[in-house]
C-alpha positions in Angstrom: 31.1 9.3 34.9 32.1 5.7 33.7 29.0 5.6 31.2 30.2 9.3 29.7 33.6 7.6 29.4 32.1 4.6 27.6 30.0 6.7 25.4 33.0 9.1 24.5 34.9 5.9 23.9 32.1 4.2 21.6 32.2 7.6 20.0 35.8 7.7 19.0 35.5 3.8 17.7 32.7 4.8 15.7 34.2 8.0 14.0 37.5 5.9 13.5 35.9 3.1 11.8 33.6 5.8 9.7 37.1 7.2 8.5 38.6 3.6 7.6 35.6 2.7 5.5 35.3 6.4 3.6 38.2 5.0 1.7 36.2 1.9 0.7 35.3 2.8 -3.3 32.5 -0.3 -3.7 29.7 -2.0 -2.1 28.0 -4.9 -3.5 24.6 -6.3 -3.0 22.3 -8.8 -4.0 19.0 -8.8 -5.7 15.7 -11.0 -4.8 16.9 -13.6 -7.2 20.5 -13.4 -6.5 22.0 -11.1 -9.0 24.9 -8.8 -7.9 24.8 -4.9 -7.9 27.9 -3.3 -7.4 27.8 0.7 -6.2 30.9 2.5 -7.3 31.5 5.5 -5.1 33.2 8.1 -7.4 32.7 11.4 -5.6 30.1 14.2 -4.0 26.9 13.1 -6.1 28.4 11.0 -8.6 27.6 7.3 -8.4 28.4 4.1 -10.9 26.0 1.1 -10.5 26.7 -2.2 -12.2 24.1 -4.8 -12.8 24.2 -7.5 -15.2 26.9 -5.9 -17.4 25.0 -2.6 -17.4 26.6 0.6 -16.2 24.4 3.3 -14.8 26.0 6.6 -13.8 23.9 8.8 -11.7 25.2 12.6 -11.9 28.3 12.1 -13.3 30.7 15.5 -13.1 34.1 15.8 -14.4 35.3 19.2 -13.2 34.3 19.0 -9.8 37.6 18.2 -7.6 39.0 15.6 -7.6 38.8 16.1 -11.4 37.3 12.6 -12.8 38.2 11.3 -16.3 35.3 9.4 -17.4 37.0 8.5 -20.6 38.5 6.0 -18.4 35.4 4.2 -17.3 32.9 1.8 -19.0 30.7 3.3 -21.3 27.1 4.0 -19.9 24.1 2.1 -20.4 21.9 4.5 -18.6 22.8 8.1 -17.5 20.5 9.6 -14.9 20.7 13.3 -13.9 18.9 14.8 -10.9 19.3 18.5 -12.2 21.5 21.2 -13.8 23.7 22.5 -11.1 27.5 22.0 -11.9 28.3 19.4 -9.0 25.2 17.2 -10.6 25.5 18.0 -14.1 28.6 18.1 -16.4 28.2 17.8 -20.1 31.7 17.1 -20.6 31.1 13.9 -18.7 28.2 13.0 -20.3 29.9 13.0 -23.7 32.6 10.9 -22.3 30.4 8.7 -20.9 27.4 7.9 -23.5 27.3 6.0 -26.9 24.9 6.5 -29.6 22.2 4.1 -28.1 23.0 5.5 -24.7 19.7 7.2 -22.7 20.1 10.2 -20.7 17.5 10.5 -18.1 16.9 14.3 -16.5 14.5 17.0 -15.7 13.4 19.7 -17.9 16.0 22.2 -16.8 18.6 20.2 -17.8 17.4 19.5 -21.2 17.7 23.1 -21.8 21.3 22.9 -21.2 21.7 19.1 -23.0 20.4 19.6 -26.4 19.6 16.0 -28.5 17.8 13.1 -27.7 16.9 12.7 -24.2 14.3 11.6 -21.7 12.7 14.4 -19.8 11.2 13.2 -16.7 9.1 15.0 -14.2 8.3 14.4 -10.5 5.7 11.6 -10.4 6.9 9.6 -13.6 8.0 6.2 -13.9 9.4 4.4 -16.5 10.4 0.6 -17.3 13.9 1.3 -18.9 15.2 -2.4 -18.8 13.7 -6.1 -18.7 13.8 -5.7 -14.7 14.8 -2.2 -14.4 12.5 0.5 -13.4 13.1 4.3 -12.6 10.8 6.6 -10.7 11.1 10.5 -10.6 10.4 11.6 -7.2 10.3 15.3 -5.6 13.4 17.2 -4.5 13.1 20.6 -3.1 14.1 22.8 -0.5 11.7 23.7 2.4 13.8 26.1 4.8 12.5 29.7 4.3 15.0 31.5 2.3 16.5 28.5 0.7 13.5 27.5 -1.7 15.5 29.6 -4.5 18.0 26.7 -4.3 16.0 23.9 -5.6 12.4 25.0 -6.1 9.6 22.8 -5.7 8.6 20.9 -8.5 11.8 21.6 -10.6 14.4 19.0 -9.9 14.4 15.1 -9.4 15.2 12.5 -6.8 14.9 9.1 -8.3 14.1 5.5 -7.1 15.9 3.0 -9.5 14.8 -0.8 -9.2 17.1 -3.4 -10.3 15.5 -7.0 -10.2 13.5 -5.6 -6.9 16.2 -3.9 -5.2 14.9 -0.7 -4.7 17.7 2.3 -4.6 16.7 5.7 -3.5 18.8 8.8 -4.8 17.5 11.9 -3.1 19.4 14.6 -5.3 19.6 17.9 -3.8 16.6 18.3 -1.1 15.9 18.6 2.4 13.5 16.3 4.5 10.2 16.8 2.4 7.1 15.5 3.4 6.8 13.1 0.3 9.6 11.2 1.9 6.6 9.4 4.0 5.3 8.1 0.8 8.5 5.9 0.0 8.4 2.3 0.6 10.4 -0.6 0.7 13.5 1.1 0.3 16.7 -1.1 0.3 19.6 1.5 -0.2 19.5 5.2 0.3 21.6 8.2 -0.9 20.6 11.1 1.4 22.5 14.7 1.1 24.0 16.6 4.1 25.3 20.1 3.3 23.9 23.2 4.5 22.4 25.7 2.9 21.8 23.5 -0.2 20.4 20.4 1.5 20.1 18.5 4.8 21.7 19.1 8.2 22.6 16.2 10.1 19.2 16.5 12.2 17.2 16.6 9.1 19.0 13.6 7.4 18.5 11.8 10.6 15.0 12.6 10.5 14.3 11.4 6.7 16.1 8.2 7.4 14.1 7.4 10.3 10.7 8.1 7.8 12.1 6.2 4.9 13.8 3.5 6.8 16.2 2.0 4.0 18.2 -1.2 4.8 21.5 1.2 4.3 21.8 4.5 4.4 24.7 6.5 2.2 25.0 9.8 3.3 26.5 11.8 0.4 27.1 15.1 -1.1 28.3 16.1 2.2 31.3 18.6 1.4 32.8 20.0 4.6 29.9 18.4 7.0 31.4 16.4 9.9 29.3 13.7 8.2 31.0 11.1 11.1 28.3 12.6 13.6 25.7 10.8 11.8 26.6 7.9 13.6 25.8 8.7 16.8 22.5 10.0 15.8 21.5 7.0 13.6 22.7 4.7 16.5 19.8 2.2 17.5 17.7 2.8 14.6 18.4 -0.5 12.8 19.4 0.9 9.7 23.3 0.2 8.4 24.8 3.5 7.9 27.8 3.4 5.7 30.1 6.6 5.2 31.9 6.6 2.1 33.9 9.3 0.2 31.0 11.8 -1.1 32.9 14.8 0.1 
C-alpha cells in the first residue's frame, strides 16, 4: 500500500511540474563548440530556432488558435515546412516571415500550394544550407490501418536539422515508423502525439526509446493528456520536457 501511495504521490508531483514548465517559452542548448541554440516554443507544431543570429522557423502557422502575428517576429533566415496541412503550412505566416532572400524548404505537395522559388526536398535528400548548418529530409507517415490516408508514405517530410553538430529531429506528422531505427546521435527530438493523425502516448514512448534523444519535446499533442508521458518515460534516461504545443 505504501508503495502505491508513494507512486501516486510521485505521479502527482511529476504532473504538477510538467504543468508548470509547460508555460516555459524557451530552452537554450550549446553546440559542440559552445555556440548557443535557443528554441522558442510557439504552438502546436510551430517552432522557432535561433542560432548565430539566424532565425529558423519550422511549420509557422498564423490562423491556428491561438492566432500568431508573425509580422512581430524577427524575419526568417530559413523556413522549413513538413507538409501542407493547415496546422503545419500557412501561406500568410510565410509571407510575414520571409524576405527576398529567405529560402523555404518543403515537400512537393506543399510546393503545389506555395508558388515561387522554393527548395523541394524528398525523403532521403540532404542539403548544406549554411556554413555549419545541414538539413536532412526523412520519412513521416501513418502506418495504422485506415489512417494511411492522413499522411501517406513518401509524401511528407520529417527533418533532421544539424547546427554545428547539434542534431535536432523534427518528426512532423508520423507514427512510430521503422525508419526511426536509422536515426543516429539525436540530441533533441520533437515527436508528435495525437490520434488519429499521429502517435498515441505508447507509440511515442516506443519511438523515443528507439531514437534515444538526449532531450524529448512531445509536440502537436492537442488534447492528449501528455503529462502521462512522464510516467511512461521514467527511468529511460531521456530528459522529457513538456512545453505548450497543444
